[in-house]
C-alpha positions as CSV (number, residue, x, y, z in Angstrom):
1,M,0.0,0.0,0.0
2,A,1.3,3.5,-0.9
3,L,2.2,5.9,1.8
4,T,0.0,9.0,2.3
5,W,1.1,12.5,3.5
6,D,-0.5,11.6,6.9
7,D,1.6,8.4,7.1
8,L,4.8,10.3,6.3
9,A,3.9,13.0,8.9
10,A,3.3,10.4,11.7
11,A,6.6,8.7,10.9
12,S,8.5,12.0,10.9
13,V,6.9,13.1,14.1
14,A,8.2,10.0,15.9
15,R,11.8,11.2,15.1
16,Q,11.4,14.9,15.6
17,F,9.4,14.6,18.9
18,P,10.9,11.6,20.6
19,D,10.6,10.6,24.2
20,A,14.3,11.4,24.8
21,P,15.3,12.1,28.4
22,G,18.9,13.2,28.9
23,T,21.1,16.2,28.4
24,V,20.6,18.9,25.8
25,A,23.4,17.4,23.7
26,E,21.8,14.0,23.8
27,R,18.4,15.4,22.8
28,V,19.9,17.5,19.9
29,H,21.7,14.3,18.7
30,A,18.4,12.4,18.9
31,I,16.6,14.8,16.5
32,G,19.6,15.1,14.1
33,D,20.1,18.9,13.5
34,L,18.4,22.3,13.9
35,Q,18.6,24.9,11.2
36,T,19.7,28.0,13.1
37,Q,20.7,30.9,10.9
38,T,18.1,32.6,13.2
39,A,20.1,31.9,16.4
40,R,17.0,31.7,18.7
41,S,15.7,28.8,16.6
42,A,17.7,26.3,18.5
43,F,16.2,27.5,21.8
44,I,12.7,27.6,20.5
45,G,13.0,24.3,18.7
46,L,14.3,22.5,21.7
47,G,11.6,24.1,23.9
48,A,8.9,22.9,21.5
49,R,10.2,19.4,21.5
50,F,11.3,19.1,25.1
51,P,9.1,21.4,27.2
52,G,10.9,22.6,30.3
53,V,14.4,22.8,28.8
54,T,15.9,26.1,29.8
55,R,18.0,28.7,28.1
56,A,20.8,28.1,30.7
57,E,20.9,24.4,29.8
58,I,21.2,25.1,26.1
59,V,23.8,27.8,26.6
60,A,25.8,25.4,28.8
61,A,25.7,22.8,26.0
62,Y,27.0,25.2,23.5
63,E,29.7,26.5,25.9
64,A,30.9,22.9,26.6
65,G,30.9,21.9,22.9
66,G,28.2,19.3,23.4
67,I,26.4,21.0,20.6
68,V,28.0,23.2,17.9
69,R,26.8,25.8,15.4
70,G,28.1,26.8,12.0
71,S,27.5,27.3,8.3
72,T,27.0,23.9,6.6
73,I,24.5,22.3,4.2
74,R,23.1,24.7,1.5
75,G,25.2,27.4,3.0
76,T,22.8,27.7,6.0
77,V,23.6,27.7,9.7
78,H,22.9,24.5,11.7
79,T,23.2,23.3,15.2
80,A,24.1,19.7,15.8
81,S,26.0,17.3,18.0
82,P,29.7,17.0,17.0
83,E,29.0,13.6,15.5
84,A,26.2,14.9,13.3
85,Y,28.0,18.1,12.5
86,T,30.9,15.9,11.1
87,V,28.3,14.4,8.7
88,L,26.9,17.8,7.8
89,A,30.5,18.9,6.9
90,E,30.8,16.1,4.5
91,A,27.5,17.0,2.8
92,T,28.7,20.5,2.6
93,R,32.0,19.5,0.9
94,V,30.1,17.5,-1.7
95,G,27.4,20.0,-2.3
96,Q,29.1,23.3,-2.0
97,H,32.8,23.1,-2.9
98,G,32.2,22.6,-6.6
99,R,29.8,25.5,-6.6
100,W,32.3,27.8,-4.9
101,A,35.0,26.7,-7.4
102,R,32.8,27.5,-10.4
103,Q,31.9,30.9,-8.9
104,L,35.5,31.8,-8.3
105,G,36.7,30.3,-11.6
106,I,39.2,28.0,-10.0
107,T,39.7,24.3,-10.0
108,E,38.3,22.0,-7.3
109,E,41.9,21.1,-6.3
110,Q,42.5,24.8,-5.7
111,M,39.3,25.0,-3.8
112,A,40.4,22.2,-1.5
113,G,43.7,24.0,-1.0
114,L,41.8,27.2,0.0
115,W,39.6,25.4,2.5
116,A,42.6,23.7,4.0
117,S,44.3,27.1,4.4
118,V,41.2,28.5,6.1
119,E,41.0,25.6,8.5
120,D,44.7,26.1,9.4
121,H,44.2,29.9,9.8
122,A,41.2,29.3,12.1
123,R,43.0,27.2,14.7
124,E,42.2,30.1,16.9
125,W,39.0,32.2,16.9
126,R,38.8,34.6,14.0
127,T,36.4,37.3,13.0
128,P,34.6,37.3,9.6
129,D,36.8,40.2,8.5
130,E,39.9,38.2,9.4
131,L,38.7,35.2,7.5
132,R,37.8,37.4,4.5
133,A,41.3,39.0,4.6
134,H,42.9,35.5,4.7
135,V,40.8,34.3,1.7
136,A,41.8,37.4,-0.3
137,D,45.5,36.9,0.6
138,W,45.4,33.3,-0.5
139,L,43.6,34.1,-3.8
140,A,46.1,36.9,-4.5
141,R,48.9,34.4,-4.3
142,H,47.2,31.5,-6.0
143,A,44.3,32.8,-8.2
144,P,44.4,36.6,-8.5
145,A,41.7,36.6,-11.2
146,S,39.2,35.4,-8.6
147,L,39.6,38.3,-6.2
148,E,36.7,40.3,-7.7
149,A,34.3,37.4,-7.4
150,A,35.4,36.7,-3.8
151,A,34.8,40.3,-2.8
152,S,31.2,40.6,-3.9
153,G,27.9,38.9,-3.5
154,P,28.0,35.4,-1.9
155,G,31.8,35.5,-2.1
156,R,31.7,37.6,1.1
157,Y,30.8,34.5,3.0
158,L,33.5,32.4,1.4
159,G,35.7,32.4,4.5
160,F,33.3,30.6,6.8
161,A,30.4,29.1,4.8
162,H,31.8,25.7,4.0
163,G,31.2,23.3,6.9
164,A,34.8,23.3,8.3
165,L,34.3,25.9,11.0
166,V,32.0,26.5,14.0
167,R,30.9,29.8,15.4
168,R,30.2,31.4,18.7
169,P,29.2,34.8,20.0
170,A,32.2,37.2,19.9
171,S,31.5,38.3,23.4
172,G,29.3,37.0,26.2
173,D,26.9,34.0,26.1
174,R,24.0,35.4,24.1
175,W,23.8,32.3,21.9
176,E,20.2,33.1,21.1
177,G,21.1,36.5,19.7
178,Q,22.2,37.7,16.3
179,G,25.3,39.5,17.6
180,K,28.8,39.4,16.0
181,P,30.3,35.9,15.7
182,V,33.8,34.5,15.7
183,Y,34.8,31.3,14.0
184,A,37.2,28.4,14.6
185,T,38.1,25.2,12.9
186,F,35.8,22.3,13.8
187,E,37.5,19.1,14.9
188,R,35.7,16.3,13.1
189,T,34.8,13.2,15.2
190,G,36.0,10.9,12.3
191,P,35.6,10.2,8.6
192,A,32.1,10.6,7.1
193,T,30.6,9.2,3.8
194,L,27.6,9.9,1.6
195,A,26.0,6.9,3.3
196,D,26.3,8.7,6.6
197,V,24.7,11.8,5.1
198,V,21.7,9.8,3.8
199,R,21.5,7.9,7.1
200,L,21.5,11.1,9.2
201,H,18.7,12.5,7.1
202,L,16.5,9.4,7.3
203,R,17.1,8.9,11.0
204,A,16.0,12.5,11.7
205,H,13.4,13.2,9.0
206,G,12.4,10.0,7.2
207,P,10.8,8.4,5.4
208,S,12.0,10.6,2.5
209,S,12.1,10.8,-1.2
210,R,15.4,11.1,-2.9
211,Q,14.5,14.7,-3.7
212,D,13.9,15.4,0.0
213,V,17.4,14.1,0.9
214,A,19.0,16.1,-2.0
215,W,17.3,19.3,-1.1
216,W,18.1,19.0,2.7
217,A,21.7,18.1,2.2
218,G,22.3,20.4,-0.8
219,I,23.8,17.6,-2.9
220,P,23.0,16.2,-6.3
221,L,20.5,13.3,-6.8
222,A,23.5,11.2,-8.0
223,A,25.2,11.7,-4.7
224,V,22.0,10.6,-2.9
225,E,22.0,7.4,-5.0
226,D,25.7,6.8,-4.1
227,G,24.8,7.1,-0.5
228,L,21.8,4.8,-0.7
229,A,23.9,2.1,-2.5
230,D,25.8,1.6,0.8
231,L,22.8,1.5,3.0
232,D,20.2,-1.1,3.9
233,V,16.9,0.7,3.3
234,V,13.2,-0.1,2.7
235,E,11.3,1.6,-0.1
236,Q,7.6,2.3,-0.6
237,A,5.6,4.3,-3.0
238,G,4.1,7.6,-1.8
239,P,2.8,11.0,-2.8
240,E,3.9,13.0,-5.9
241,D,4.6,9.6,-7.7
242,R,7.8,9.4,-5.7
243,T,9.5,6.5,-3.9
244,Y,10.2,7.0,-0.2
245,V,13.1,5.3,1.5
246,D,13.6,4.6,5.2
247,L,15.8,2.8,7.6
248,P,14.6,-0.7,8.5
249,D,14.8,0.0,12.3
250,A,12.8,3.3,12.1
251,P,10.6,4.1,15.1
252,A,6.9,3.4,15.0
253,P,4.7,6.4,13.8
254,R,3.0,8.5,16.4
255,D,0.4,11.3,16.6
256,L,1.1,14.7,18.1
257,P,-2.0,16.2,19.6
258,G,-2.1,19.7,21.0
259,V,-0.2,22.9,20.1
260,R,3.5,23.7,19.6
261,L,5.2,27.0,18.8
262,L,7.9,26.1,16.3
263,P,11.0,28.2,15.3
264,E,11.8,29.7,12.0
265,F,13.2,27.1,9.6
266,D,11.9,24.2,11.6
267,A,12.8,20.7,10.4
268,L,9.1,20.0,9.8
269,L,9.5,22.3,6.8
270,C,13.2,22.5,6.0
271,G,13.9,18.8,6.3
272,Y,12.1,18.3,2.9
273,D,12.1,19.3,-0.7
274,S,10.7,22.8,-0.8
275,R,8.2,21.8,-3.6
276,A,6.8,18.9,-1.6
277,R,6.2,19.7,2.1
278,D,2.6,18.7,2.2
279,R,3.2,16.1,5.0
280,F,3.0,19.0,7.5
281,V,1.5,22.0,5.6
282,T,-0.7,22.7,2.6
283,S,0.9,24.4,-0.4
284,E,-1.3,27.4,0.1
285,H,-0.2,27.8,3.7
286,H,3.4,27.2,2.8
287,R,3.3,30.1,0.4
288,R,2.1,32.3,3.2
289,L,4.8,31.2,5.6
290,W,7.8,31.3,3.2
291,N,8.9,34.6,1.6
292,E,10.7,33.3,-1.5
293,S,12.2,36.8,-2.2
294,N,14.3,36.8,0.9
295,G,14.2,33.2,2.0
296,M,12.7,33.9,5.4
297,L,10.1,31.7,7.1
298,L,7.5,32.8,9.7
299,P,7.7,30.8,12.9
300,P,5.0,28.0,12.4
301,L,2.1,27.2,14.6
302,L,1.7,23.4,14.9
303,V,-1.8,22.1,15.9
304,D,-2.4,18.4,16.1
305,G,0.6,17.7,13.9
306,R,-0.3,20.1,11.2
307,I,1.2,23.6,10.5
308,T,-1.9,25.8,10.5
309,G,-0.6,29.3,11.3
310,F,2.3,31.3,12.7
311,W,3.2,33.3,15.8
312,R,5.3,36.3,16.7
313,A,7.0,37.5,19.9
314,A,8.6,40.5,18.5
315,G,11.6,42.4,19.9
316,T,14.4,41.6,22.3
317,A,13.0,42.8,25.6
318,R,12.7,40.3,28.4
319,R,9.0,41.1,28.6
320,R,7.0,41.0,25.4
321,P,3.6,40.1,24.0
322,L,2.9,37.0,21.9
323,E,0.7,37.1,18.8
324,V,-0.7,33.8,17.5
325,T,-2.3,33.6,14.1
326,W,-4.3,30.6,12.8
327,F,-5.4,30.2,9.2
328,A,-9.1,30.2,8.3
329,R,-10.6,26.7,7.8
330,T,-8.2,25.1,10.3
331,R,-8.8,24.2,13.9
332,R,-8.6,27.3,16.2
333,P,-6.2,26.6,19.1
334,R,-7.9,26.9,22.4
335,R,-6.4,29.4,24.8
336,A,-5.8,26.7,27.4
337,E,-3.8,24.7,24.9
338,L,-1.4,27.6,24.6
339,D,-0.4,27.6,28.3
340,E,2.2,24.8,28.0
341,P,3.8,26.0,24.7
342,V,4.0,29.5,26.0
343,A,5.6,28.3,29.2
344,A,8.1,26.3,27.2
345,L,9.0,29.3,25.1
346,E,9.5,31.5,28.2
347,V,12.0,29.2,29.9
348,A,13.8,28.3,26.6
349,L,14.4,32.0,25.9
350,D,14.3,33.3,29.5
351,I,11.6,35.8,28.7
352,T,8.2,36.6,30.1
353,V,5.1,36.7,27.8
354,T,3.0,39.6,29.0
355,E,-0.1,38.7,27.0
356,V,-1.3,36.4,24.3
357,T,-3.5,37.4,21.4
358,L,-5.3,35.1,18.9
359,T,-6.0,36.2,15.4
360,R,-7.7,34.4,12.4
361,E,-6.3,35.1,9.0
362,A,-7.9,34.3,5.7
363,V,-5.5,32.7,3.2
């Protein structure tokens, strides 16, 4: 029997909302990765999945290196355990290095040499300006014709957006803020392969189509096939006339009743091909949440396992209001259902929600 979107959602929920007692680091490892170019997303995402986890606990995990954060797959920022980050770094090498080489007009061998030089330079913490200066110096000596490309557009991120570095706040412990970062070389936990990349995705997000894996990892479909060739997987037909693959020891599907306040770029959206995210959200609602012009996503509202709205707690003040919007023709969240997710948000961000407003939006 072919899988339905509901089947896929229930299977993914079992991985993203596990019963996983333990430390913050163990819980992050259990769910695979958190997309965190919006720094607060790690805090909100963990609070939504493990209500009661505190800002102090998450900060302590970052400070101890139990979880790490940096630019990896698709050039986006992710938080993961060191073991998972090692796998993300391999996906980044496969998916991004060739693209960077083409953009700069250099060979992939030269690209590898540039990355190695950046890693050596960042054995101590470096600012983005220091990394850009190092890249410019290396290119001036090895590929001067590439200097203009490296100094403009995406090239400005060349020094740190390649999976080999991790980042931290330049001062203090405001890991949930968007302040200035510094970068240092990430010490991988061991070798990683394309099979590890596919396995990490399926463990955290499956069952998945090949297109889902390719989009999430930022790698070609051919690389996904190479990874699958070295894995024991099960396959089943599903929506969009696609075949969905999974690990044979995957957890049993589960329901997720109630309300959750998810972060920007949550895995329930960003774990999957952007053209086929119907397991958790309708296409119409997805268009409302995702601003394609700037790549930003509104923080989703999850009700009974479906994304049916969004929420805002604007500003940086310790005390702030919360606005919850649900889409017309979906179930309106009851005010009592918001008590637990609001409390989880408060302790995860160490804020106080002064009031909660509920608004219906026609889409």
